[in-house]
C-alpha positions as CSV (number, residue, x, y, z in Angstrom):
1,X,67.5,36.3,47.6
2,X,65.2,33.7,46.0
3,X,65.9,30.1,46.8
4,X,67.9,28.1,44.2
5,X,67.1,24.6,43.0
6,X,69.7,23.5,40.5
7,X,68.4,20.0,40.4
8,X,64.9,21.2,39.7
9,X,66.2,23.6,37.1
10,X,67.9,20.7,35.3
11,X,64.6,18.7,35.4
12,X,62.6,21.7,34.1
13,X,65.1,22.2,31.3
14,X,65.1,18.5,30.4
15,X,61.3,18.8,29.9
16,X,61.6,22.1,27.9
17,X,59.9,24.1,30.6
18,X,56.7,22.7,29.1
19,X,53.5,23.1,31.1
20,X,52.1,20.0,29.5
21,X,55.0,18.0,31.0
22,X,53.9,18.8,34.6
23,X,53.3,15.2,35.5
24,X,56.7,14.0,34.2
25,X,58.3,17.0,35.9
26,X,56.7,16.2,39.2
27,X,57.7,12.5,38.8
28,X,61.3,13.5,38.3
29,X,61.2,16.0,41.2
30,X,59.8,13.3,43.5
31,X,62.4,10.8,42.3
32,X,65.1,13.3,43.4
33,X,63.6,14.3,46.8
34,X,61.5,11.2,47.5
35,X,58.5,13.4,47.9
36,X,57.3,16.8,46.6
37,X,58.4,19.6,49.0
38,X,56.0,22.5,49.1
39,X,58.6,25.1,48.4
40,X,59.7,23.2,45.3
41,X,56.0,23.0,44.1
42,X,55.8,26.8,44.3
43,X,59.1,27.1,42.4
44,X,57.9,24.8,39.7
45,X,54.7,26.7,39.4
46,X,56.6,30.0,39.0
47,X,59.0,28.6,36.5
48,X,56.3,27.1,34.3
49,X,54.0,30.1,34.6
50,X,51.3,28.0,36.3
51,X,49.3,28.8,39.4
52,X,50.4,27.2,42.6
53,X,46.9,25.8,42.9
54,X,47.2,24.1,39.5
55,X,50.5,22.4,40.4
56,X,49.2,21.4,43.8
57,X,46.0,20.0,42.3
58,X,48.1,17.7,40.0
59,X,50.4,16.7,42.9
60,X,47.4,15.8,45.1
61,X,45.2,14.1,42.4
62,X,47.6,11.2,41.7
63,X,48.2,8.7,44.5
64,X,51.7,8.1,43.3
65,X,52.8,11.6,44.4
66,X,53.5,12.3,48.1
67,X,53.7,15.6,49.9
68,X,55.2,13.9,52.9
69,X,58.9,12.9,53.1
70,X,59.5,9.2,52.5
71,X,62.3,6.9,53.5
72,X,65.1,5.5,51.3
73,X,63.1,2.3,51.2
74,X,59.4,2.5,50.5
75,X,57.8,-0.8,51.4
76,X,54.3,-1.4,50.1
77,X,52.3,-4.3,51.5
78,X,49.4,-5.5,49.4
79,X,46.2,-5.9,51.2
80,X,44.0,-6.9,48.3
81,X,41.7,-9.9,48.7
82,X,44.3,-12.6,47.6
83,X,47.0,-11.2,49.8
84,X,44.7,-10.5,52.7
85,X,43.4,-14.1,52.7
86,X,47.0,-15.4,52.5
87,X,47.9,-13.4,55.7
88,X,49.3,-10.1,54.5
89,X,48.1,-8.5,57.8
90,X,50.6,-10.6,59.7
91,X,53.4,-9.3,57.4
92,X,52.2,-5.7,57.9
93,X,52.2,-6.2,61.7
94,X,55.7,-7.8,61.6
95,X,57.0,-4.8,59.7
96,X,55.4,-2.3,62.0
97,X,56.9,-4.0,65.0
98,X,60.3,-4.3,63.5
99,X,60.4,-0.7,62.4
100,X,58.6,0.9,65.3
101,X,55.8,2.2,63.1
102,X,52.0,2.2,63.4
103,X,48.9,3.3,61.5
104,X,49.6,7.0,62.2
105,X,53.4,6.9,61.7
106,X,54.6,5.6,58.4
107,X,58.3,6.6,58.2
108,X,61.1,5.7,60.5
109,X,62.9,8.6,62.3
110,X,66.1,7.9,60.4
111,X,64.2,8.3,57.1
112,X,65.3,4.8,56.0
113,X,61.9,3.1,55.8
114,X,58.4,4.1,54.8
115,X,55.6,1.5,55.2
116,X,52.4,1.8,53.2
117,X,49.5,-0.5,52.5
118,X,48.0,-0.7,49.0
119,X,44.7,-2.2,47.9
120,X,46.3,-4.2,45.0
121,X,49.7,-4.7,43.4
122,X,48.3,-6.7,40.6
123,X,50.3,-9.8,41.4
124,X,47.6,-12.0,43.0
125,X,49.1,-15.3,41.9
126,X,52.2,-14.4,44.0
127,X,50.3,-13.5,47.1
128,X,51.1,-12.4,49.7
129,X,53.2,-9.7,48.1
130,X,55.2,-6.6,49.1
131,X,57.4,-4.3,47.2
132,X,60.5,-2.4,48.2
133,X,61.0,0.6,45.9
134,X,58.8,-1.2,43.3
135,X,60.8,-4.5,43.4
136,X,58.3,-7.3,43.9
137,X,58.8,-9.8,46.7
138,X,56.4,-12.7,46.3
139,X,55.0,-15.4,48.7
140,X,56.1,-13.4,51.8
141,X,55.9,-14.5,55.4
142,X,56.7,-12.6,58.6
143,X,60.0,-14.6,58.7
144,X,60.9,-13.8,55.1
145,X,60.0,-10.2,55.8
146,X,62.3,-9.9,58.8
147,X,65.1,-11.4,56.7
148,X,64.5,-8.9,54.0
149,X,64.6,-6.0,56.5
150,X,67.9,-7.3,57.8
151,X,69.3,-7.3,54.3
152,X,68.1,-3.7,53.7
153,X,69.5,-2.5,57.0
154,X,72.9,-4.0,56.2
155,X,72.9,-2.5,52.8
156,X,72.5,1.0,54.2
């Protein structure tokens, strides 16, 4: 029996099963799953009448899409010039220590946190900056970062 994806069916229907809406469809799928599972990409391709290669090429072309599972909270630490000069590496290291992550491991085992570095968040005047699920936290320090993590952990 073929696998069923009622949530994906609703997303596809909302976009009129339109091939030209592939980016919007993948954005909605990723919002639901927090990443793009391979089996769902295959399902989307079949439903839209596209090749799996075409859907995969769209999913891998844009940096915003992820083929790896992400945590409930995606923390992005800016390491652009302004943030780097204002000590963003100290913030990144504090987060890695607190979450038990490193350069190779980006997501906690409980799937609560994913830690990423980005080259620029476009908020240089607020440096150093990090975001949590796209909410901007300006003028961060390792201490402020630890307090933010504590809040997020208590909110779970």
